[in-house]
PyMOL Python script that loads the backbone (N, CA, C, O; Angstrom):
from pymol import cmd

cmd.read_pdbstr("""\
ATOM      1  N   MET A   1      -8.799   2.561 -22.822  1.00  0.00           N
ATOM      2  CA  MET A   1      -9.712   1.987 -21.775  1.00  0.00           C
ATOM      3  C   MET A   1     -10.537   2.982 -21.158  1.00  0.00           C
ATOM      4  O   MET A   1     -10.038   4.051 -20.804  1.00  0.00           O
ATOM      5  N   PRO A   2     -11.841   2.714 -20.984  1.00  0.00           N
ATOM      6  CA  PRO A   2     -12.705   3.675 -20.427  1.00  0.00           C
ATOM      7  C   PRO A   2     -12.345   4.040 -18.968  1.00  0.00           C
ATOM      8  O   PRO A   2     -11.818   3.197 -18.242  1.00  0.00           O
ATOM      9  N   VAL A   3     -12.616   5.252 -18.545  1.00  0.00           N
ATOM     10  CA  VAL A   3     -12.224   5.764 -17.210  1.00  0.00           C
ATOM     11  C   VAL A   3     -12.844   4.935 -16.144  1.00  0.00           C
ATOM     12  O   VAL A   3     -12.179   4.587 -15.168  1.00  0.00           O
ATOM     13  N   ARG A   4     -14.173   4.581 -16.302  1.00  0.00           N
ATOM     14  CA  ARG A   4     -14.843   3.955 -15.269  1.00  0.00           C
ATOM     15  C   ARG A   4     -14.209   2.488 -15.029  1.00  0.00           C
ATOM     16  O   ARG A   4     -14.125   2.004 -13.900  1.00  0.00           O
ATOM     17  N   LEU A   5     -13.812   1.891 -16.085  1.00  0.00           N
ATOM     18  CA  LEU A   5     -13.102   0.573 -15.969  1.00  0.00           C
ATOM     19  C   LEU A   5     -11.797   0.666 -15.312  1.00  0.00           C
ATOM     20  O   LEU A   5     -11.436  -0.205 -14.520  1.00  0.00           O
ATOM     21  N   LYS A   6     -11.041   1.724 -15.617  1.00  0.00           N
ATOM     22  CA  LYS A   6      -9.783   2.001 -14.991  1.00  0.00           C
ATOM     23  C   LYS A   6      -9.931   2.142 -13.457  1.00  0.00           C
ATOM     24  O   LYS A   6      -9.154   1.570 -12.693  1.00  0.00           O
ATOM     25  N   LYS A   7     -10.970   2.934 -13.022  1.00  0.00           N
ATOM     26  CA  LYS A   7     -11.158   3.258 -11.679  1.00  0.00           C
ATOM     27  C   LYS A   7     -11.686   1.945 -10.961  1.00  0.00           C
ATOM     28  O   LYS A   7     -11.363   1.729  -9.793  1.00  0.00           O
ATOM     29  N   PHE A   8     -12.469   1.104 -11.640  1.00  0.00           N
ATOM     30  CA  PHE A   8     -12.916  -0.111 -10.987  1.00  0.00           C
ATOM     31  C   PHE A   8     -11.750  -1.063 -10.729  1.00  0.00           C
ATOM     32  O   PHE A   8     -11.623  -1.638  -9.648  1.00  0.00           O
ATOM     33  N   ILE A   9     -10.861  -1.221 -11.799  1.00  0.00           N
ATOM     34  CA  ILE A   9      -9.609  -2.098 -11.679  1.00  0.00           C
ATOM     35  C   ILE A   9      -8.709  -1.533 -10.606  1.00  0.00           C
ATOM     36  O   ILE A   9      -8.221  -2.278  -9.757  1.00  0.00           O
ATOM     37  N   GLY A  10      -8.466  -0.171 -10.624  1.00  0.00           N
ATOM     38  CA  GLY A  10      -7.644   0.323  -9.680  1.00  0.00           C
ATOM     39  C   GLY A  10      -8.099   0.248  -8.240  1.00  0.00           C
ATOM     40  O   GLY A  10      -7.278   0.132  -7.331  1.00  0.00           O
ATOM     41  N   THR A  11      -9.400   0.315  -8.027  1.00  0.00           N
ATOM     42  CA  THR A  11     -10.007   0.147  -6.593  1.00  0.00           C
ATOM     43  C   THR A  11      -9.814  -1.246  -6.229  1.00  0.00           C
ATOM     44  O   THR A  11      -9.422  -1.484  -5.086  1.00  0.00           O
ATOM     45  N   ILE A  12     -10.048  -2.273  -7.098  1.00  0.00           N
ATOM     46  CA  ILE A  12      -9.717  -3.642  -6.755  1.00  0.00           C
ATOM     47  C   ILE A  12      -8.284  -3.836  -6.443  1.00  0.00           C
ATOM     48  O   ILE A  12      -7.991  -4.526  -5.466  1.00  0.00           O
ATOM     49  N   LEU A  13      -7.373  -3.305  -7.165  1.00  0.00           N
ATOM     50  CA  LEU A  13      -5.928  -3.428  -7.015  1.00  0.00           C
ATOM     51  C   LEU A  13      -5.517  -2.871  -5.694  1.00  0.00           C
ATOM     52  O   LEU A  13      -4.697  -3.474  -5.002  1.00  0.00           O
ATOM     53  N   ILE A  14      -6.080  -1.689  -5.297  1.00  0.00           N
ATOM     54  CA  ILE A  14      -5.712  -1.075  -4.077  1.00  0.00           C
ATOM     55  C   ILE A  14      -6.224  -1.928  -2.819  1.00  0.00           C
ATOM     56  O   ILE A  14      -5.522  -2.090  -1.821  1.00  0.00           O
ATOM     57  N   ILE A  15      -7.482  -2.445  -2.959  1.00  0.00           N
ATOM     58  CA  ILE A  15      -7.942  -3.302  -1.846  1.00  0.00           C
ATOM     59  C   ILE A  15      -7.089  -4.559  -1.714  1.00  0.00           C
ATOM     60  O   ILE A  15      -6.854  -5.013  -0.595  1.00  0.00           O
ATOM     61  N   ILE A  16      -6.617  -5.136  -2.819  1.00  0.00           N
ATOM     62  CA  ILE A  16      -5.785  -6.340  -2.727  1.00  0.00           C
ATOM     63  C   ILE A  16      -4.407  -5.912  -2.204  1.00  0.00           C
ATOM     64  O   ILE A  16      -3.816  -6.669  -1.435  1.00  0.00           O
ATOM     65  N   LEU A  17      -3.853  -4.729  -2.579  1.00  0.00           N
ATOM     66  CA  LEU A  17      -2.617  -4.297  -2.152  1.00  0.00           C
ATOM     67  C   LEU A  17      -2.614  -4.089  -0.658  1.00  0.00           C
ATOM     68  O   LEU A  17      -1.663  -4.502   0.006  1.00  0.00           O
ATOM     69  N   VAL A  18      -3.657  -3.453  -0.087  1.00  0.00           N
ATOM     70  CA  VAL A  18      -3.720  -3.151   1.283  1.00  0.00           C
ATOM     71  C   VAL A  18      -3.855  -4.455   2.155  1.00  0.00           C
ATOM     72  O   VAL A  18      -3.281  -4.605   3.234  1.00  0.00           O
ATOM     73  N   SER A  19      -4.606  -5.292   1.616  1.00  0.00           N
ATOM     74  CA  SER A  19      -4.839  -6.613   2.324  1.00  0.00           C
ATOM     75  C   SER A  19      -3.645  -7.458   2.333  1.00  0.00           C
ATOM     76  O   SER A  19      -3.327  -7.943   3.419  1.00  0.00           O
ATOM     77  N   VAL A  20      -2.937  -7.713   1.314  1.00  0.00           N
ATOM     78  CA  VAL A  20      -1.725  -8.416   1.234  1.00  0.00           C
ATOM     79  C   VAL A  20      -0.678  -7.812   1.974  1.00  0.00           C
ATOM     80  O   VAL A  20       0.018  -8.476   2.742  1.00  0.00           O
ATOM     81  N   TYR A  21      -0.508  -6.518   1.784  1.00  0.00           N
ATOM     82  CA  TYR A  21       0.516  -5.731   2.548  1.00  0.00           C
ATOM     83  C   TYR A  21       0.421  -5.835   4.035  1.00  0.00           C
ATOM     84  O   TYR A  21       1.410  -6.055   4.734  1.00  0.00           O
ATOM     85  N   ALA A  22      -0.900  -5.659   4.550  1.00  0.00           N
ATOM     86  CA  ALA A  22      -1.082  -5.751   5.991  1.00  0.00           C
ATOM     87  C   ALA A  22      -0.746  -7.139   6.542  1.00  0.00           C
ATOM     88  O   ALA A  22      -0.125  -7.251   7.598  1.00  0.00           O
ATOM     89  N   VAL A  23      -1.134  -8.148   5.865  1.00  0.00           N
ATOM     90  CA  VAL A  23      -0.817  -9.522   6.294  1.00  0.00           C
ATOM     91  C   VAL A  23       0.686  -9.816   6.276  1.00  0.00           C
ATOM     92  O   VAL A  23       1.243 -10.447   7.174  1.00  0.00           O
ATOM     93  N   LEU A  24       1.304  -9.326   5.211  1.00  0.00           N
ATOM     94  CA  LEU A  24       2.833  -9.492   5.096  1.00  0.00           C
ATOM     95  C   LEU A  24       3.476  -8.777   6.217  1.00  0.00           C
ATOM     96  O   LEU A  24       4.227  -9.367   6.994  1.00  0.00           O
ATOM     97  N   ALA A  25       3.193  -7.491   6.320  1.00  0.00           N
ATOM     98  CA  ALA A  25       3.860  -6.725   7.443  1.00  0.00           C
ATOM     99  C   ALA A  25       3.666  -7.314   8.781  1.00  0.00           C
ATOM    100  O   ALA A  25       4.610  -7.446   9.559  1.00  0.00           O
ATOM    101  N   THR A  26       2.499  -7.658   9.053  1.00  0.00           N
ATOM    102  CA  THR A  26       2.200  -8.307  10.429  1.00  0.00           C
ATOM    103  C   THR A  26       2.936  -9.658  10.595  1.00  0.00           C
ATOM    104  O   THR A  26       3.457  -9.980  11.663  1.00  0.00           O
ATOM    105  N   THR A  27       2.953 -10.386   9.549  1.00  0.00           N
ATOM    106  CA  THR A  27       3.661 -11.759   9.604  1.00  0.00           C
ATOM    107  C   THR A  27       5.137 -11.551   9.826  1.00  0.00           C
ATOM    108  O   THR A  27       5.759 -12.231  10.642  1.00  0.00           O
ATOM    109  N   ILE A  28       5.686 -10.619   9.102  1.00  0.00           N
ATOM    110  CA  ILE A  28       7.142 -10.351   9.269  1.00  0.00           C
ATOM    111  C   ILE A  28       7.455  -9.829  10.635  1.00  0.00           C
ATOM    112  O   ILE A  28       8.441 -10.222  11.259  1.00  0.00           O
ATOM    113  N   ALA A  29       6.588  -8.918  11.112  1.00  0.00           N
ATOM    114  CA  ALA A  29       6.746  -8.416  12.480  1.00  0.00           C
ATOM    115  C   ALA A  29       6.614  -9.424  13.575  1.00  0.00           C
ATOM    116  O   ALA A  29       7.319  -9.371  14.582  1.00  0.00           O
ATOM    117  N   THR A  30       5.729 -10.323  13.378  1.00  0.00           N
ATOM    118  CA  THR A  30       5.503 -11.435  14.348  1.00  0.00           C
ATOM    119  C   THR A  30       6.714 -12.345  14.389  1.00  0.00           C
ATOM    120  O   THR A  30       7.164 -12.784  15.447  1.00  0.00           O
ATOM    121  N   LEU A  31       7.236 -12.616  13.164  1.00  0.00           N
ATOM    122  CA  LEU A  31       8.322 -13.569  13.106  1.00  0.00           C
ATOM    123  C   LEU A  31       9.612 -13.032  13.544  1.00  0.00           C
ATOM    124  O   LEU A  31      10.366 -13.785  14.161  1.00  0.00           O
ATOM    125  N   THR A  32       9.987 -11.733  13.283  1.00  0.00           N
ATOM    126  CA  THR A  32      11.262 -11.164  13.579  1.00  0.00           C
ATOM    127  C   THR A  32      11.347 -10.227  14.748  1.00  0.00           C
ATOM    128  O   THR A  32      12.440 -10.036  15.282  1.00  0.00           O
ATOM    129  N   LEU A  33      10.308  -9.658  15.160  1.00  0.00           N
ATOM    130  CA  LEU A  33      10.367  -8.654  16.256  1.00  0.00           C
ATOM    131  C   LEU A  33       9.871  -9.101  17.644  1.00  0.00           C
ATOM    132  O   LEU A  33       9.705  -8.278  18.544  1.00  0.00           O
ATOM    133  N   SER A  34       9.651 -10.342  17.797  1.00  0.00           N
ATOM    134  CA  SER A  34       9.144 -10.854  19.061  1.00  0.00           C
ATOM    135  C   SER A  34       9.952 -10.495  20.198  1.00  0.00           C
ATOM    136  O   SER A  34       9.376 -10.298  21.268  1.00  0.00           O
ATOM    137  N   GLN A  35      11.209 -10.381  20.122  1.00  0.00           N
ATOM    138  CA  GLN A  35      12.157 -10.076  21.269  1.00  0.00           C
ATOM    139  C   GLN A  35      12.766  -8.676  21.224  1.00  0.00           C
ATOM    140  O   GLN A  35      13.686  -8.343  21.971  1.00  0.00           O
ATOM    141  N   SER A  36      12.238  -7.909  20.355  1.00  0.00           N
ATOM    142  CA  SER A  36      12.749  -6.541  20.157  1.00  0.00           C
ATOM    143  C   SER A  36      12.241  -5.534  21.178  1.00  0.00           C
ATOM    144  O   SER A  36      11.246  -5.816  21.846  1.00  0.00           O
ATOM    145  N   ALA A  37      12.861  -4.393  21.331  1.00  0.00           N
ATOM    146  CA  ALA A  37      12.465  -3.374  22.256  1.00  0.00           C
ATOM    147  C   ALA A  37      11.207  -2.632  21.638  1.00  0.00           C
ATOM    148  O   ALA A  37      10.934  -2.751  20.443  1.00  0.00           O
ATOM    149  N   TRP A  38      10.492  -1.899  22.465  1.00  0.00           N
ATOM    150  CA  TRP A  38       9.284  -1.258  22.024  1.00  0.00           C
ATOM    151  C   TRP A  38       9.663  -0.204  20.982  1.00  0.00           C
ATOM    152  O   TRP A  38       8.841   0.014  20.092  1.00  0.00           O
ATOM    153  N   TYR A  39      10.729   0.423  20.992  1.00  0.00           N
ATOM    154  CA  TYR A  39      11.033   1.449  19.990  1.00  0.00           C
ATOM    155  C   TYR A  39      11.371   0.862  18.611  1.00  0.00           C
ATOM    156  O   TYR A  39      11.283   1.565  17.604  1.00  0.00           O
ATOM    157  N   VAL A  40      11.755  -0.416  18.560  1.00  0.00           N
ATOM    158  CA  VAL A  40      11.974  -1.141  17.356  1.00  0.00           C
ATOM    159  C   VAL A  40      10.625  -1.382  16.690  1.00  0.00           C
ATOM    160  O   VAL A  40      10.461  -1.238  15.479  1.00  0.00           O
ATOM    161  N   HIS A  41       9.675  -1.753  17.529  1.00  0.00           N
ATOM    162  CA  HIS A  41       8.364  -2.066  17.021  1.00  0.00           C
ATOM    163  C   HIS A  41       7.720  -0.746  16.570  1.00  0.00           C
ATOM    164  O   HIS A  41       7.098  -0.732  15.507  1.00  0.00           O
ATOM    165  N   LEU A  42       7.830   0.321  17.289  1.00  0.00           N
ATOM    166  CA  LEU A  42       7.319   1.646  16.863  1.00  0.00           C
ATOM    167  C   LEU A  42       7.867   2.036  15.501  1.00  0.00           C
ATOM    168  O   LEU A  42       7.096   2.360  14.597  1.00  0.00           O
ATOM    169  N   LEU A  43       9.207   2.012  15.335  1.00  0.00           N
ATOM    170  CA  LEU A  43       9.787   2.329  14.060  1.00  0.00           C
ATOM    171  C   LEU A  43       9.288   1.398  12.937  1.00  0.00           C
ATOM    172  O   LEU A  43       8.954   1.866  11.848  1.00  0.00           O
ATOM    173  N   TYR A  44       9.244   0.209  13.177  1.00  0.00           N
ATOM    174  CA  TYR A  44       8.865  -0.816  12.124  1.00  0.00           C
ATOM    175  C   TYR A  44       7.397  -0.468  11.783  1.00  0.00           C
ATOM    176  O   TYR A  44       7.064  -0.411  10.600  1.00  0.00           O
ATOM    177  N   PHE A  45       6.581  -0.252  12.691  1.00  0.00           N
ATOM    178  CA  PHE A  45       5.090  -0.038  12.191  1.00  0.00           C
ATOM    179  C   PHE A  45       4.903   1.386  11.732  1.00  0.00           C
ATOM    180  O   PHE A  45       3.935   1.642  11.016  1.00  0.00           O
ATOM    181  N   LEU A  46       5.709   2.290  12.069  1.00  0.00           N
ATOM    182  CA  LEU A  46       5.644   3.615  11.490  1.00  0.00           C
ATOM    183  C   LEU A  46       6.099   3.551   9.952  1.00  0.00           C
ATOM    184  O   LEU A  46       5.516   4.166   9.060  1.00  0.00           O
ATOM    185  N   LEU A  47       7.161   2.767   9.768  1.00  0.00           N
ATOM    186  CA  LEU A  47       7.658   2.789   8.385  1.00  0.00           C
ATOM    187  C   LEU A  47       6.726   1.911   7.526  1.00  0.00           C
ATOM    188  O   LEU A  47       6.368   2.314   6.419  1.00  0.00           O
ATOM    189  N   THR A  48       6.314   0.685   8.027  1.00  0.00           N
ATOM    190  CA  THR A  48       5.412  -0.109   7.278  1.00  0.00           C
ATOM    191  C   THR A  48       4.016   0.469   7.158  1.00  0.00           C
ATOM    192  O   THR A  48       3.280   0.109   6.239  1.00  0.00           O
ATOM    193  N   GLY A  49       3.637   1.349   8.057  1.00  0.00           N
ATOM    194  CA  GLY A  49       2.366   1.975   7.961  1.00  0.00           C
ATOM    195  C   GLY A  49       2.201   3.070   6.877  1.00  0.00           C
ATOM    196  O   GLY A  49       1.118   3.374   6.378  1.00  0.00           O
ATOM    197  N   VAL A  50       3.423   3.641   6.561  1.00  0.00           N
ATOM    198  CA  VAL A  50       3.459   4.657   5.454  1.00  0.00           C
ATOM    199  C   VAL A  50       3.890   4.057   4.214  1.00  0.00           C
ATOM    200  O   VAL A  50       3.475   4.557   3.169  1.00  0.00           O
ATOM    201  N   LEU A  51       4.687   3.025   4.173  1.00  0.00           N
ATOM    202  CA  LEU A  51       5.248   2.468   2.946  1.00  0.00           C
ATOM    203  C   LEU A  51       4.290   1.995   1.914  1.00  0.00           C
ATOM    204  O   LEU A  51       4.630   1.997   0.731  1.00  0.00           O
ATOM    205  N   TRP A  52       3.048   1.566   2.307  1.00  0.00           N
ATOM    206  CA  TRP A  52       2.074   1.128   1.327  1.00  0.00           C
ATOM    207  C   TRP A  52       1.538   2.194   0.495  1.00  0.00           C
ATOM    208  O   TRP A  52       0.916   1.914  -0.530  1.00  0.00           O
ATOM    209  N   VAL A  53       1.745   3.479   0.885  1.00  0.00           N
ATOM    210  CA  VAL A  53       1.212   4.532   0.107  1.00  0.00           C
ATOM    211  C   VAL A  53       1.964   4.722  -1.221  1.00  0.00           C
ATOM    212  O   VAL A  53       1.369   5.265  -2.151  1.00  0.00           O
ATOM    213  N   LEU A  54       3.215   4.315  -1.365  1.00  0.00           N
ATOM    214  CA  LEU A  54       4.004   4.459  -2.557  1.00  0.00           C
ATOM    215  C   LEU A  54       3.289   3.608  -3.675  1.00  0.00           C
ATOM    216  O   LEU A  54       2.905   4.202  -4.683  1.00  0.00           O
ATOM    217  N   PRO A  55       3.100   2.321  -3.560  1.00  0.00           N
ATOM    218  CA  PRO A  55       2.501   1.589  -4.652  1.00  0.00           C
ATOM    219  C   PRO A  55       1.059   2.139  -4.875  1.00  0.00           C
ATOM    220  O   PRO A  55       0.637   2.269  -6.024  1.00  0.00           O
ATOM    221  N   ALA A  56       0.305   2.462  -3.800  1.00  0.00           N
ATOM    222  CA  ALA A  56      -1.037   2.960  -3.922  1.00  0.00           C
ATOM    223  C   ALA A  56      -1.037   4.206  -4.844  1.00  0.00           C
ATOM    224  O   ALA A  56      -1.917   4.336  -5.695  1.00  0.00           O
ATOM    225  N   MET A  57      -0.064   5.110  -4.680  1.00  0.00           N
ATOM    226  CA  MET A  57       0.050   6.392  -5.393  1.00  0.00           C
ATOM    227  C   MET A  57       0.167   6.024  -6.820  1.00  0.00           C
ATOM    228  O   MET A  57      -0.469   6.661  -7.659  1.00  0.00           O
ATOM    229  N   LEU A  58       0.963   5.005  -7.167  1.00  0.00           N
ATOM    230  CA  LEU A  58       1.092   4.592  -8.608  1.00  0.00           C
ATOM    231  C   LEU A  58      -0.170   4.115  -9.177  1.00  0.00           C
ATOM    232  O   LEU A  58      -0.489   4.455 -10.316  1.00  0.00           O
ATOM    233  N   ILE A  59      -0.918   3.343  -8.456  1.00  0.00           N
ATOM    234  CA  ILE A  59      -2.114   2.846  -8.945  1.00  0.00           C
ATOM    235  C   ILE A  59      -3.128   4.021  -9.203  1.00  0.00           C
ATOM    236  O   ILE A  59      -3.791   4.106 -10.237  1.00  0.00           O
ATOM    237  N   ILE A  60      -3.184   4.899  -8.186  1.00  0.00           N
ATOM    238  CA  ILE A  60      -4.106   6.125  -8.357  1.00  0.00           C
ATOM    239  C   ILE A  60      -3.677   6.976  -9.566  1.00  0.00           C
ATOM    240  O   ILE A  60      -4.509   7.522 -10.290  1.00  0.00           O
ATOM    241  N   ARG A  61      -2.389   7.067  -9.754  1.00  0.00           N
ATOM    242  CA  ARG A  61      -1.926   7.896 -10.903  1.00  0.00           C
ATOM    243  C   ARG A  61      -2.314   7.307 -12.097  1.00  0.00           C
ATOM    244  O   ARG A  61      -2.751   8.005 -13.012  1.00  0.00           O
ATOM    245  N   TRP A  62      -2.191   5.941 -12.209  1.00  0.00           N
ATOM    246  CA  TRP A  62      -2.624   5.203 -13.425  1.00  0.00           C
ATOM    247  C   TRP A  62      -4.163   5.338 -13.654  1.00  0.00           C
ATOM    248  O   TRP A  62      -4.644   5.460 -14.780  1.00  0.00           O
ATOM    249  N   MET A  63      -4.923   5.307 -12.472  1.00  0.00           N
ATOM    250  CA  MET A  63      -6.339   5.378 -12.573  1.00  0.00           C
ATOM    251  C   MET A  63      -6.737   6.891 -13.150  1.00  0.00           C
ATOM    252  O   MET A  63      -7.737   7.034 -13.852  1.00  0.00           O
ATOM    253  N   ALA A  64      -5.997   7.844 -12.847  1.00  0.00           N
ATOM    254  CA  ALA A  64      -6.365   9.217 -13.210  1.00  0.00           C
ATOM    255  C   ALA A  64      -6.111   9.424 -14.711  1.00  0.00           C
ATOM    256  O   ALA A  64      -6.756  10.269 -15.331  1.00  0.00           O
ATOM    257  N   GLY A  65      -5.210   8.688 -15.278  1.00  0.00           N
ATOM    258  CA  GLY A  65      -4.865   8.706 -16.630  1.00  0.00           C
ATOM    259  C   GLY A  65      -3.868   9.900 -16.949  1.00  0.00           C
ATOM    260  O   GLY A  65      -3.398  10.582 -16.039  1.00  0.00           O
ATOM    261  N   PRO A  66      -3.589  10.104 -18.194  1.00  0.00           N
ATOM    262  CA  PRO A  66      -2.681  11.260 -18.609  1.00  0.00           C
ATOM    263  C   PRO A  66      -3.295  12.578 -18.356  1.00  0.00           C
ATOM    264  O   PRO A  66      -4.502  12.770 -18.506  1.00  0.00           O
ATOM    265  N   LYS A  67      -2.443  13.506 -17.964  1.00  0.00           N
ATOM    266  CA  LYS A  67      -2.888  14.911 -17.798  1.00  0.00           C
ATOM    267  C   LYS A  67      -3.213  15.557 -19.159  1.00  0.00           C
ATOM    268  O   LYS A  67      -2.451  15.455 -20.119  1.00  0.00           O
ATOM    269  N   LYS A  68      -4.391  16.233 -19.197  1.00  0.00           N
ATOM    270  CA  LYS A  68      -4.685  16.957 -20.414  1.00  0.00           C
ATOM    271  C   LYS A  68      -4.210  18.271 -20.417  1.00  0.00           C
ATOM    272  O   LYS A  68      -4.401  19.058 -19.490  1.00  0.00           O
ATOM    273  N   ILE A  69      -3.504  18.562 -21.590  1.00  0.00           N
ATOM    274  CA  ILE A  69      -2.939  19.952 -21.768  1.00  0.00           C
ATOM    275  C   ILE A  69      -3.987  20.864 -22.262  1.00  0.00           C
ATOM    276  O   ILE A  69      -4.593  20.594 -23.299  1.00  0.00           O
ATOM    277  N   SER A  70      -4.238  21.937 -21.576  1.00  0.00           N
ATOM    278  CA  SER A  70      -5.209  22.904 -22.006  1.00  0.00           C
ATOM    279  C   SER A  70      -4.666  24.022 -22.875  1.00  0.00           C
ATOM    280  O   SER A  70      -5.420  24.900 -23.294  1.00  0.00           O
TER     281      SER A  70
END
""", "prot")
cmd.dss("prot")
cmd.show_as("cartoon", "prot")
cmd.util.cbc("prot")
cmd.orient("prot")
């Protein structure tokens, strides 16, 4: 697969990932954390704010392709 096509597909996937993840994380927080203390909200949003990076890293690694051995 050409590198430009992989980067295009990867970019679209990351945009979809971030959009769906943000809606899902906010919906879960709204439904479950409404009566929680402020520190529970802080911990939840710190965790969910960083957690999306893991699947994004996999997509970026796929976009970069295999490492070339020199």
